[in-house]
N, CA, C, O and the ligand as a Tripos MOL2 file, in Angstrom:
@<TRIPOS>MOLECULE
protein
  261   259    66     0     0
PROTEIN
NO_CHARGES

@<TRIPOS>ATOM
      1 N           5.4520   13.4930   -6.2330 N.3       1 MET1
      2 CA          4.6640   13.3130   -5.0880 C.3       1 MET1
      3 C           5.3110   12.4220   -4.0820 C.2       1 MET1
      4 O           6.1230   11.5750   -4.4550 O.2       1 MET1
      5 N           5.0020   12.5660   -2.8540 N.am      2 ASN2
      6 CA          5.6140   11.7240   -1.8320 C.3       2 ASN2
      7 C           4.4210   11.0180   -1.1330 C.2       2 ASN2
      8 O           3.4870   11.6690   -0.6640 O.2       2 ASN2
      9 N           4.4840    9.6640   -1.0790 N.am      3 ILE3
     10 CA          3.4760    8.9090   -0.3610 C.3       3 ILE3
     11 C           4.0560    8.3530    0.8540 C.2       3 ILE3
     12 O           5.0880    7.6840    0.8050 O.2       3 ILE3
     13 N           3.4100    8.6100    1.9970 N.am      4 VAL4
     14 CA          4.0110    8.0780    3.2630 C.3       4 VAL4
     15 C           2.9220    7.1680    3.8660 C.2       4 VAL4
     16 O           1.7520    7.5440    3.9290 O.2       4 VAL4
     17 N           3.3310    5.9710    4.3030 N.am      5 ILE5
     18 CA          2.4650    5.0900    5.0420 C.3       5 ILE5
     19 C           3.1910    4.8360    6.3860 C.2       5 ILE5
     20 O           4.3350    4.3830    6.4300 O.2       5 ILE5
     21 N           2.4700    5.1480    7.4630 N.am      6 LYS6
     22 CA          3.0490    5.0060    8.7950 C.3       6 LYS6
     23 C           2.1420    4.2110    9.6730 C.2       6 LYS6
     24 O           1.0040    4.6240    9.8950 O.2       6 LYS6
     25 N           2.5750    3.1020   10.1830 N.am      7 CYS7
     26 CA          1.7820    2.2450   11.0060 C.3       7 CYS7
     27 C           1.9220    2.7000   12.4530 C.2       7 CYS7
     28 O           2.9000    3.3400   12.8400 O.2       7 CYS7
     29 N           0.8910    2.3410   13.2460 N.am      8 ASP8
     30 CA          0.8920    2.7010   14.6630 C.3       8 ASP8
     31 C           2.1340    2.1360   15.4060 C.2       8 ASP8
     32 O           2.5310    2.6800   16.4370 O.2       8 ASP8
     33 N           2.7390    1.0570   14.8860 N.am      9 CYS9
     34 CA          3.8700    0.4170   15.5830 C.3       9 CYS9
     35 C           5.1630    1.1760   15.2980 C.2       9 CYS9
     36 O           6.2090    0.8770   15.8750 O.2       9 CYS9
     37 N           5.0810    2.1660   14.4000 N.am     10 GLY10
     38 CA          6.2720    2.9250   14.0640 C.3      10 GLY10
     39 C           6.8520    2.5630   12.7220 C.2      10 GLY10
     40 O           7.6590    3.3160   12.1770 O.2      10 GLY10
     41 N           6.4750    1.4630   12.1880 N.am     11 ASN11
     42 CA          6.9570    1.0650   10.8440 C.3      11 ASN11
     43 C           6.4710    2.1180    9.7960 C.2      11 ASN11
     44 O           5.3160    2.5450    9.8050 O.2      11 ASN11
     45 N           7.3990    2.5040    8.9080 N.am     12 LYS12
     46 CA          6.9940    3.6830    8.0530 C.3      12 LYS12
     47 C           7.7340    3.4860    6.7110 C.2      12 LYS12
     48 O           8.8590    2.9900    6.6540 O.2      12 LYS12
     49 N           7.0540    3.8910    5.6660 N.am     13 ILE13
     50 CA          7.6670    3.8640    4.3750 C.3      13 ILE13
     51 C           7.3090    5.1630    3.6790 C.2      13 ILE13
     52 O           6.1830    5.6570    3.7320 O.2      13 ILE13
     53 N           8.3410    5.6870    3.0200 N.am     14 GLU14
     54 CA          8.0720    6.9170    2.1750 C.3      14 GLU14
     55 C           8.4200    6.5870    0.7570 C.2      14 GLU14
     56 O           9.5010    6.0670    0.4800 O.2      14 GLU14
     57 N           7.5210    6.8820   -0.1420 N.am     15 MET15
     58 CA          7.7930    6.6120   -1.5330 C.3      15 MET15
     59 C           7.7840    7.8630   -2.3600 C.2      15 MET15
     60 O           6.7700    8.5540   -2.4640 O.2      15 MET15
     61 N           8.9120    8.1480   -2.9440 N.am     16 ASP16
     62 CA          9.0140    9.3320   -3.8010 C.3      16 ASP16
     63 C           8.5820    8.9280   -5.2230 C.2      16 ASP16
     64 O           9.1180    7.9610   -5.7630 O.2      16 ASP16
     65 N           7.6770    9.6060   -5.8070 N.am     17 VAL17
     66 CA          7.3090    9.2880   -7.2200 C.3      17 VAL17
     67 C           7.4640   10.5830   -7.9990 C.2      17 VAL17
     68 O           6.9180   11.6330   -7.6630 O.2      17 VAL17
     69 N           8.2420   10.4380   -9.0610 N.am     18 CYS18
     70 CA          8.4540   11.6010   -9.9600 C.3      18 CYS18
     71 C           7.1330   11.9560  -10.5990 C.2      18 CYS18
     72 O           6.3180   11.0720  -10.8650 O.2      18 CYS18
     73 N           6.8950   13.2780  -10.8600 N.am     19 PRO19
     74 CA          5.6350   13.6720  -11.4640 C.3      19 PRO19
     75 C           5.3800   12.9650  -12.7760 C.2      19 PRO19
     76 O           6.2720   12.8980  -13.6220 O.2      19 PRO19
     77 N           4.2150   12.4500  -12.9600 N.am     20 LYS20
     78 CA          3.7430   11.7880  -14.1790 C.3      20 LYS20
     79 C           4.4580   10.4360  -14.3840 C.2      20 LYS20
     80 O           4.4760    9.9060  -15.4950 O.2      20 LYS20
     81 N           5.0300    9.8990  -13.3380 N.am     21 LYS21
     82 CA          5.6590    8.5960  -13.4300 C.3      21 LYS21
     83 C           4.8730    7.5450  -12.7250 C.2      21 LYS21
     84 O           3.9150    7.8360  -12.0100 O.2      21 LYS21
     85 N           5.2850    6.2960  -12.9310 N.am     22 TYR22
     86 CA          4.6120    5.1260  -12.4310 C.3      22 TYR22
     87 C           5.3100    4.5900  -11.1510 C.2      22 TYR22
     88 O           6.5370    4.5560  -11.0670 O.2      22 TYR22
     89 N           4.4910    4.1770  -10.1640 N.am     23 LEU23
     90 CA          5.0470    3.5650   -9.0170 C.3      23 LEU23
     91 C           4.5940    2.0690   -8.9000 C.2      23 LEU23
     92 O           3.3990    1.7820   -8.9800 O.2      23 LEU23
     93 N           5.4570    1.2240   -8.7290 N.am     24 GLN24
     94 CA          5.1340   -0.1810   -8.5090 C.3      24 GLN24
     95 C           4.8800   -0.3240   -6.9750 C.2      24 GLN24
     96 O           5.8190   -0.5020   -6.1990 O.2      24 GLN24
     97 N           3.6060   -0.2420   -6.5670 N.am     25 LEU25
     98 CA          3.2650   -0.1780   -5.1730 C.3      25 LEU25
     99 C           3.7270   -1.4450   -4.4070 C.2      25 LEU25
    100 O           4.3090   -1.3360   -3.3270 O.2      25 LEU25
    101 N           3.4690   -2.6170   -4.9590 N.am     26 ARG26
    102 CA          3.7310   -3.8280   -4.2410 C.3      26 ARG26
    103 C           5.1910   -3.9590   -3.8890 C.2      26 ARG26
    104 O           5.5280   -4.2460   -2.7410 O.2      26 ARG26
    105 N           6.0790   -3.7510   -4.8730 N.am     27 ASP27
    106 CA          7.5120   -3.9020   -4.6580 C.3      27 ASP27
    107 C           7.9730   -2.9140   -3.6040 C.2      27 ASP27
    108 O           8.7840   -3.2550   -2.7430 O.2      27 ASP27
    109 N           7.4620   -1.6930   -3.6660 N.am     28 ASN28
    110 CA          7.8970   -0.6620   -2.6980 C.3      28 ASN28
    111 C           7.4100   -0.9910   -1.2650 C.2      28 ASN28
    112 O           8.1190   -0.7810   -0.2810 O.2      28 ASN28
    113 N           6.2030   -1.5030   -1.1980 N.am     29 LEU29
    114 CA          5.6180   -1.8650    0.0920 C.3      29 LEU29
    115 C           6.4970   -2.9580    0.7730 C.2      29 LEU29
    116 O           6.8160   -2.8880    1.9600 O.2      29 LEU29
    117 N           6.8580   -3.9520   -0.0400 N.am     30 GLU30
    118 CA          7.6410   -5.0650    0.5100 C.3      30 GLU30
    119 C           9.0370   -4.6320    0.9240 C.2      30 GLU30
    120 O           9.6130   -5.1800    1.8640 O.2      30 GLU30
    121 N           9.5770   -3.6500    0.2230 N.am     31 ARG31
    122 CA         10.8650   -3.0880    0.6210 C.3      31 ARG31
    123 C          10.7680   -2.4850    2.0090 C.2      31 ARG31
    124 O          11.7340   -2.5320    2.7710 O.2      31 ARG31
    125 N           9.6150   -1.9160    2.3510 N.am     32 GLY32
    126 CA          9.4710   -1.2640    3.6200 C.3      32 GLY32
    127 C           8.7420   -2.0390    4.6910 C.2      32 GLY32
    128 O           8.1620   -1.4560    5.6070 O.2      32 GLY32
    129 N           8.7700   -3.3470    4.5780 N.am     33 ASN33
    130 CA          8.1160   -4.2590    5.5560 C.3      33 ASN33
    131 C           6.6070   -4.0220    5.5930 C.2      33 ASN33
    132 O           5.9920   -4.2280    6.6390 O.2      33 ASN33
    133 N           6.0230   -3.6210    4.5490 N.am     34 PHE34
    134 CA          4.5780   -3.6670    4.3790 C.3      34 PHE34
    135 C           4.2570   -4.6610    3.2480 C.2      34 PHE34
    136 O           5.1630   -5.0420    2.5070 O.2      34 PHE34
    137 N           3.0230   -5.0800    3.1000 N.am     35 CYS35
    138 CA          2.7130   -5.8560    1.9430 C.3      35 CYS35
    139 C           1.3050   -5.5810    1.4270 C.2      35 CYS35
    140 O           0.3920   -5.2380    2.1780 O.2      35 CYS35
    141 N           1.1750   -5.7410    0.1690 N.am     36 PHE36
    142 CA         -0.0880   -5.7240   -0.5380 C.3      36 PHE36
    143 C          -0.7640   -7.0170   -0.1840 C.2      36 PHE36
    144 O          -0.2220   -8.0880   -0.4580 O.2      36 PHE36
    145 N          -1.9530   -6.9540    0.4290 N.am     37 ASP37
    146 CA         -2.5490   -8.1290    1.0730 C.3      37 ASP37
    147 C          -3.8790   -8.5330    0.4420 C.2      37 ASP37
    148 O          -4.7710   -9.0240    1.1340 O.2      37 ASP37
    149 N          -4.0170   -8.3240   -0.8910 N.am     38 GLY38
    150 CA         -5.1750   -8.7980   -1.5690 C.3      38 GLY38
    151 C          -6.1290   -7.6350   -1.9680 C.2      38 GLY38
    152 O          -6.0840   -6.5320   -1.4230 O.2      38 GLY38
    153 N          -6.9510   -7.9510   -2.9090 N.am     39 ALA39
    154 CA         -7.8570   -6.9370   -3.4780 C.3      39 ALA39
    155 C          -9.2560   -7.5720   -3.7360 C.2      39 ALA39
    156 O          -9.3990   -8.7810   -3.9170 O.2      39 ALA39
    157 N         -10.2510   -6.6960   -3.7410 N.am     40 GLU40
    158 CA        -11.6070   -7.1550   -4.0880 C.3      40 GLU40
    159 C         -11.8980   -6.5340   -5.5060 C.2      40 GLU40
    160 O         -11.8120   -5.3240   -5.7150 O.2      40 GLU40
    161 N         -12.2190   -7.3790   -6.3820 N.am     41 ILE41
    162 CA        -12.5400   -6.9130   -7.8070 C.3      41 ILE41
    163 C         -13.9670   -7.3360   -8.1110 C.2      41 ILE41
    164 O         -14.3270   -8.5090   -8.0120 O.2      41 ILE41
    165 N         -14.7790   -6.3290   -8.4890 N.am     42 LYS42
    166 CA        -16.1070   -6.5660   -8.9380 C.3      42 LYS42
    167 C         -16.3590   -6.0180  -10.3140 C.2      42 LYS42
    168 O         -15.9570   -4.8950  -10.6200 O.2      42 LYS42
    169 N         -17.0030   -6.7720  -11.1340 N.am     43 ASP43
    170 CA        -17.2740   -6.3320  -12.5450 C.3      43 ASP43
    171 C         -15.9910   -5.8530  -13.2280 C.2      43 ASP43
    172 O         -15.9920   -4.8690  -13.9680 O.2      43 ASP43
    173 N         -14.9050   -6.5700  -12.9640 N.am     44 ASN44
    174 CA        -13.6040   -6.2690  -13.6160 C.3      44 ASN44
    175 C         -13.0620   -4.8930  -13.1340 C.2      44 ASN44
    176 O         -12.2190   -4.2930  -13.8020 O.2      44 ASN44
    177 N         -13.5290   -4.4260  -12.0280 N.am     45 LYS45
    178 CA        -12.9440   -3.1710  -11.5460 C.3      45 LYS45
    179 C         -12.4490   -3.3410  -10.1140 C.2      45 LYS45
    180 O         -13.0970   -4.0030   -9.3040 O.2      45 LYS45
    181 N         -11.3190   -2.7520   -9.8090 N.am     46 LEU46
    182 CA        -10.7670   -2.7810   -8.4550 C.3      46 LEU46
    183 C         -11.6410   -1.9670   -7.5000 C.2      46 LEU46
    184 O         -11.8440   -0.7690   -7.6940 O.2      46 LEU46
    185 N         -12.1420   -2.6240   -6.4910 N.am     47 LYS47
    186 CA        -13.0220   -1.9080   -5.5340 C.3      47 LYS47
    187 C         -12.2680   -1.5310   -4.2500 C.2      47 LYS47
    188 O         -12.4610   -0.4390   -3.7160 O.2      47 LYS47
    189 N         -11.4640   -2.3770   -3.7890 N.am     48 GLU48
    190 CA        -10.7320   -2.1270   -2.5490 C.3      48 GLU48
    191 C          -9.4810   -3.0310   -2.5050 C.2      48 GLU48
    192 O          -9.4220   -4.0800   -3.1470 O.2      48 GLU48
    193 N          -8.5040   -2.5870   -1.7360 N.am     49 PHE49
    194 CA         -7.3600   -3.4280   -1.5420 C.3      49 PHE49
    195 C          -6.8200   -3.1790   -0.1200 C.2      49 PHE49
    196 O          -7.1500   -2.1910    0.5340 O.2      49 PHE49
    197 N          -5.9910   -4.1070    0.3130 N.am     50 ARG50
    198 CA         -5.5660   -4.1310    1.6980 C.3      50 ARG50
    199 C          -4.0340   -4.0100    1.7330 C.2      50 ARG50
    200 O          -3.2890   -4.6120    0.9600 O.2      50 ARG50
    201 N          -3.6300   -3.1640    2.7170 N.am     51 ILE51
    202 CA         -2.1780   -3.0570    2.9980 C.3      51 ILE51
    203 C          -1.9270   -3.5100    4.3960 C.2      51 ILE51
    204 O          -2.6180   -3.0930    5.3250 O.2      51 ILE51
    205 N          -0.9500   -4.3570    4.5630 N.am     52 ARG52
    206 CA         -0.6680   -4.9280    5.8570 C.3      52 ARG52
    207 C           0.7890   -4.5850    6.2980 C.2      52 ARG52
    208 O           1.7270   -4.6200    5.5010 O.2      52 ARG52
    209 N           0.9170   -4.2650    7.5610 N.am     53 CYS53
    210 CA          2.2470   -4.0660    8.1570 C.3      53 CYS53
    211 C           2.8050   -5.3940    8.5650 C.2      53 CYS53
    212 O           2.1660   -6.1370    9.3100 O.2      53 CYS53
    213 N           4.0110   -5.7130    8.0820 N.am     54 CYS54
    214 CA          4.5910   -7.0600    8.3590 C.3      54 CYS54
    215 C           5.2300   -7.0530    9.6810 C.2      54 CYS54
    216 O           5.5700   -8.1290   10.1710 O.2      54 CYS54
    217 N           5.4350   -5.9110   10.3320 N.am     55 LYS55
    218 CA          6.0570   -5.9610   11.6630 C.3      55 LYS55
    219 C           5.0620   -6.2720   12.7230 C.2      55 LYS55
    220 O           5.3830   -7.0100   13.6550 O.2      55 LYS55
    221 N           3.8600   -5.7460   12.6360 N.am     56 CYS56
    222 CA          2.8290   -5.9790   13.7640 C.3      56 CYS56
    223 C           1.6050   -6.6280   13.2320 C.2      56 CYS56
    224 O           0.7130   -6.9570   14.0130 O.2      56 CYS56
    225 N           1.4980   -6.8410   11.9120 N.am     57 ASN57
    226 CA          0.3130   -7.5040   11.3160 C.3      57 ASN57
    227 C          -1.0030   -6.7170   11.3200 C.2      57 ASN57
    228 O          -2.0610   -7.2650   11.0110 O.2      57 ASN57
    229 N          -0.9290   -5.4390   11.6700 N.am     58 ASN58
    230 CA         -2.1070   -4.5880   11.4710 C.3      58 ASN58
    231 C          -2.3590   -4.3640   10.0110 C.2      58 ASN58
    232 O          -1.4250   -4.4710    9.2170 O.2      58 ASN58
    233 N          -3.5570   -4.0620    9.6160 N.am     59 TRP59
    234 CA         -3.8410   -3.7960    8.1900 C.3      59 TRP59
    235 C          -4.9620   -2.7770    8.0540 C.2      59 TRP59
    236 O          -5.7610   -2.5410    8.9610 O.2      59 TRP59
    237 N          -4.9690   -2.1890    6.8660 N.am     60 ILE60
    238 CA         -6.0860   -1.2610    6.5170 C.3      60 ILE60
    239 C          -6.5610   -1.6990    5.1690 C.2      60 ILE60
    240 O          -5.8630   -2.3370    4.3800 O.2      60 ILE60
    241 N          -7.8360   -1.3030    4.9470 N.am     61 THR61
    242 CA         -8.4370   -1.5230    3.6520 C.3      61 THR61
    243 C          -8.6960   -0.1690    2.9410 C.2      61 THR61
    244 O          -9.2840    0.7290    3.5430 O.2      61 THR61
    245 N          -8.2810   -0.0210    1.7190 N.am     62 LEU62
    246 CA         -8.3940    1.2270    0.9500 C.3      62 LEU62
    247 C          -9.4050    0.9570   -0.1260 C.2      62 LEU62
    248 O          -9.2780    0.0150   -0.9080 O.2      62 LEU62
    249 N         -10.4320    1.8160   -0.1540 N.am     63 GLY63
    250 CA        -11.4100    1.7230   -1.2370 C.3      63 GLY63
    251 C         -11.1020    2.6360   -2.3820 C.2      63 GLY63
    252 O         -10.6890    3.7810   -2.1970 O.2      63 GLY63
    253 N         -11.3030    2.1260   -3.5530 N.am     64 VAL64
    254 CA        -10.9830    2.9690   -4.7670 C.3      64 VAL64
    255 C         -12.1210    2.9580   -5.7410 C.2      64 VAL64
    256 O         -11.9500    3.4490   -6.8570 O.2      64 VAL64
    257 N         -13.2440    2.4450   -5.4070 N.am     65 GLY65
    258 CA        -14.3350    2.4700   -6.4410 C.3      65 GLY65
    259 C         -15.5930    1.7680   -5.9560 C.2      65 GLY65
    260 O         -16.5830    1.7010   -6.6860 O.2      65 GLY65
    261 ZN          2.8540   -2.1040   12.2750 Zn       66 ZN66
@<TRIPOS>BOND
     1     1     2 1
     2     2     3 1
     3     3     4 2
     4     3     5 am
     5     5     6 1
     6     6     7 1
     7     7     8 2
     8     7     9 am
     9     9    10 1
    10    10    11 1
    11    11    12 2
    12    11    13 am
    13    13    14 1
    14    14    15 1
    15    15    16 2
    16    15    17 am
    17    17    18 1
    18    18    19 1
    19    19    20 2
    20    19    21 am
    21    21    22 1
    22    22    23 1
    23    23    24 2
    24    23    25 am
    25    25    26 1
    26    26    27 1
    27    27    28 2
    28    27    29 am
    29    29    30 1
    30    30    31 1
    31    31    32 2
    32    31    33 am
    33    33    34 1
    34    34    35 1
    35    35    36 2
    36    35    37 am
    37    37    38 1
    38    38    39 1
    39    39    40 2
    40    39    41 am
    41    41    42 1
    42    42    43 1
    43    43    44 2
    44    43    45 am
    45    45    46 1
    46    46    47 1
    47    47    48 2
    48    47    49 am
    49    49    50 1
    50    50    51 1
    51    51    52 2
    52    51    53 am
    53    53    54 1
    54    54    55 1
    55    55    56 2
    56    55    57 am
    57    57    58 1
    58    58    59 1
    59    59    60 2
    60    59    61 am
    61    61    62 1
    62    62    63 1
    63    63    64 2
    64    63    65 am
    65    65    66 1
    66    66    67 1
    67    67    68 2
    68    67    69 am
    69    69    70 1
    70    70    71 1
    71    71    72 2
    72    71    73 am
    73    73    74 1
    74    74    75 1
    75    75    76 2
    76    75    77 am
    77    77    78 1
    78    78    79 1
    79    79    80 2
    80    79    81 am
    81    81    82 1
    82    82    83 1
    83    83    84 2
    84    83    85 am
    85    85    86 1
    86    86    87 1
    87    87    88 2
    88    87    89 am
    89    89    90 1
    90    90    91 1
    91    91    92 2
    92    91    93 am
    93    93    94 1
    94    94    95 1
    95    95    96 2
    96    95    97 am
    97    97    98 1
    98    98    99 1
    99    99   100 2
   100    99   101 am
   101   101   102 1
   102   102   103 1
   103   103   104 2
   104   103   105 am
   105   105   106 1
   106   106   107 1
   107   107   108 2
   108   107   109 am
   109   109   110 1
   110   110   111 1
   111   111   112 2
   112   111   113 am
   113   113   114 1
   114   114   115 1
   115   115   116 2
   116   115   117 am
   117   117   118 1
   118   118   119 1
   119   119   120 2
   120   119   121 am
   121   121   122 1
   122   122   123 1
   123   123   124 2
   124   123   125 am
   125   125   126 1
   126   126   127 1
   127   127   128 2
   128   127   129 am
   129   129   130 1
   130   130   131 1
   131   131   132 2
   132   131   133 am
   133   133   134 1
   134   134   135 1
   135   135   136 2
   136   135   137 am
   137   137   138 1
   138   138   139 1
   139   139   140 2
   140   139   141 am
   141   141   142 1
   142   142   143 1
   143   143   144 2
   144   143   145 am
   145   145   146 1
   146   146   147 1
   147   147   148 2
   148   147   149 am
   149   149   150 1
   150   150   151 1
   151   151   152 2
   152   151   153 am
   153   153   154 1
   154   154   155 1
   155   155   156 2
   156   155   157 am
   157   157   158 1
   158   158   159 1
   159   159   160 2
   160   159   161 am
   161   161   162 1
   162   162   163 1
   163   163   164 2
   164   163   165 am
   165   165   166 1
   166   166   167 1
   167   167   168 2
   168   167   169 am
   169   169   170 1
   170   170   171 1
   171   171   172 2
   172   171   173 am
   173   173   174 1
   174   174   175 1
   175   175   176 2
   176   175   177 am
   177   177   178 1
   178   178   179 1
   179   179   180 2
   180   179   181 am
   181   181   182 1
   182   182   183 1
   183   183   184 2
   184   183   185 am
   185   185   186 1
   186   186   187 1
   187   187   188 2
   188   187   189 am
   189   189   190 1
   190   190   191 1
   191   191   192 2
   192   191   193 am
   193   193   194 1
   194   194   195 1
   195   195   196 2
   196   195   197 am
   197   197   198 1
   198   198   199 1
   199   199   200 2
   200   199   201 am
   201   201   202 1
   202   202   203 1
   203   203   204 2
   204   203   205 am
   205   205   206 1
   206   206   207 1
   207   207   208 2
   208   207   209 am
   209   209   210 1
   210   210   211 1
   211   211   212 2
   212   211   213 am
   213   213   214 1
   214   214   215 1
   215   215   216 2
   216   215   217 am
   217   217   218 1
   218   218   219 1
   219   219   220 2
   220   219   221 am
   221   221   222 1
   222   222   223 1
   223   223   224 2
   224   223   225 am
   225   225   226 1
   226   226   227 1
   227   227   228 2
   228   227   229 am
   229   229   230 1
   230   230   231 1
   231   231   232 2
   232   231   233 am
   233   233   234 1
   234   234   235 1
   235   235   236 2
   236   235   237 am
   237   237   238 1
   238   238   239 1
   239   239   240 2
   240   239   241 am
   241   241   242 1
   242   242   243 1
   243   243   244 2
   244   243   245 am
   245   245   246 1
   246   246   247 1
   247   247   248 2
   248   247   249 am
   249   249   250 1
   250   250   251 1
   251   251   252 2
   252   251   253 am
   253   253   254 1
   254   254   255 1
   255   255   256 2
   256   255   257 am
   257   257   258 1
   258   258   259 1
   259   259   260 2
@<TRIPOS>SUBSTRUCTURE
     1 MET1         2 RESIDUE 1 A MET
     2 ASN2         6 RESIDUE 1 A ASN
     3 ILE3        10 RESIDUE 1 A ILE
     4 VAL4        14 RESIDUE 1 A VAL
     5 ILE5        18 RESIDUE 1 A ILE
     6 LYS6        22 RESIDUE 1 A LYS
     7 CYS7        26 RESIDUE 1 A CYS
     8 ASP8        30 RESIDUE 1 A ASP
     9 CYS9        34 RESIDUE 1 A CYS
    10 GLY10       38 RESIDUE 1 A GLY
    11 ASN11       42 RESIDUE 1 A ASN
    12 LYS12       46 RESIDUE 1 A LYS
    13 ILE13       50 RESIDUE 1 A ILE
    14 GLU14       54 RESIDUE 1 A GLU
    15 MET15       58 RESIDUE 1 A MET
    16 ASP16       62 RESIDUE 1 A ASP
    17 VAL17       66 RESIDUE 1 A VAL
    18 CYS18       70 RESIDUE 1 A CYS
    19 PRO19       74 RESIDUE 1 A PRO
    20 LYS20       78 RESIDUE 1 A LYS
    21 LYS21       82 RESIDUE 1 A LYS
    22 TYR22       86 RESIDUE 1 A TYR
    23 LEU23       90 RESIDUE 1 A LEU
    24 GLN24       94 RESIDUE 1 A GLN
    25 LEU25       98 RESIDUE 1 A LEU
    26 ARG26      102 RESIDUE 1 A ARG
    27 ASP27      106 RESIDUE 1 A ASP
    28 ASN28      110 RESIDUE 1 A ASN
    29 LEU29      114 RESIDUE 1 A LEU
    30 GLU30      118 RESIDUE 1 A GLU
    31 ARG31      122 RESIDUE 1 A ARG
    32 GLY32      126 RESIDUE 1 A GLY
    33 ASN33      130 RESIDUE 1 A ASN
    34 PHE34      134 RESIDUE 1 A PHE
    35 CYS35      138 RESIDUE 1 A CYS
    36 PHE36      142 RESIDUE 1 A PHE
    37 ASP37      146 RESIDUE 1 A ASP
    38 GLY38      150 RESIDUE 1 A GLY
    39 ALA39      154 RESIDUE 1 A ALA
    40 GLU40      158 RESIDUE 1 A GLU
    41 ILE41      162 RESIDUE 1 A ILE
    42 LYS42      166 RESIDUE 1 A LYS
    43 ASP43      170 RESIDUE 1 A ASP
    44 ASN44      174 RESIDUE 1 A ASN
    45 LYS45      178 RESIDUE 1 A LYS
    46 LEU46      182 RESIDUE 1 A LEU
    47 LYS47      186 RESIDUE 1 A LYS
    48 GLU48      190 RESIDUE 1 A GLU
    49 PHE49      194 RESIDUE 1 A PHE
    50 ARG50      198 RESIDUE 1 A ARG
    51 ILE51      202 RESIDUE 1 A ILE
    52 ARG52      206 RESIDUE 1 A ARG
    53 CYS53      210 RESIDUE 1 A CYS
    54 CYS54      214 RESIDUE 1 A CYS
    55 LYS55      218 RESIDUE 1 A LYS
    56 CYS56      222 RESIDUE 1 A CYS
    57 ASN57      226 RESIDUE 1 A ASN
    58 ASN58      230 RESIDUE 1 A ASN
    59 TRP59      234 RESIDUE 1 A TRP
    60 ILE60      238 RESIDUE 1 A ILE
    61 THR61      242 RESIDUE 1 A THR
    62 LEU62      246 RESIDUE 1 A LEU
    63 GLY63      250 RESIDUE 1 A GLY
    64 VAL64      254 RESIDUE 1 A VAL
    65 GLY65      258 RESIDUE 1 A GLY
    66 ZN66       261 GROUP 0 **** ****
């Protein structure tokens, strides 16, 4: 699978992940001038996390539960 994150400022990262393999998201984000910017955990479950663009400081929150 290929995961692409593209910011409005043009900053972009593409992450190739082999089928059934593991991706270390944080390391890959940082390589592409993005960063993992914190998460909200409730009842020991990840509820949402934030990805920030280090070039323009825009961010998005992704919900997962
Ligand atoms: Zn940006």
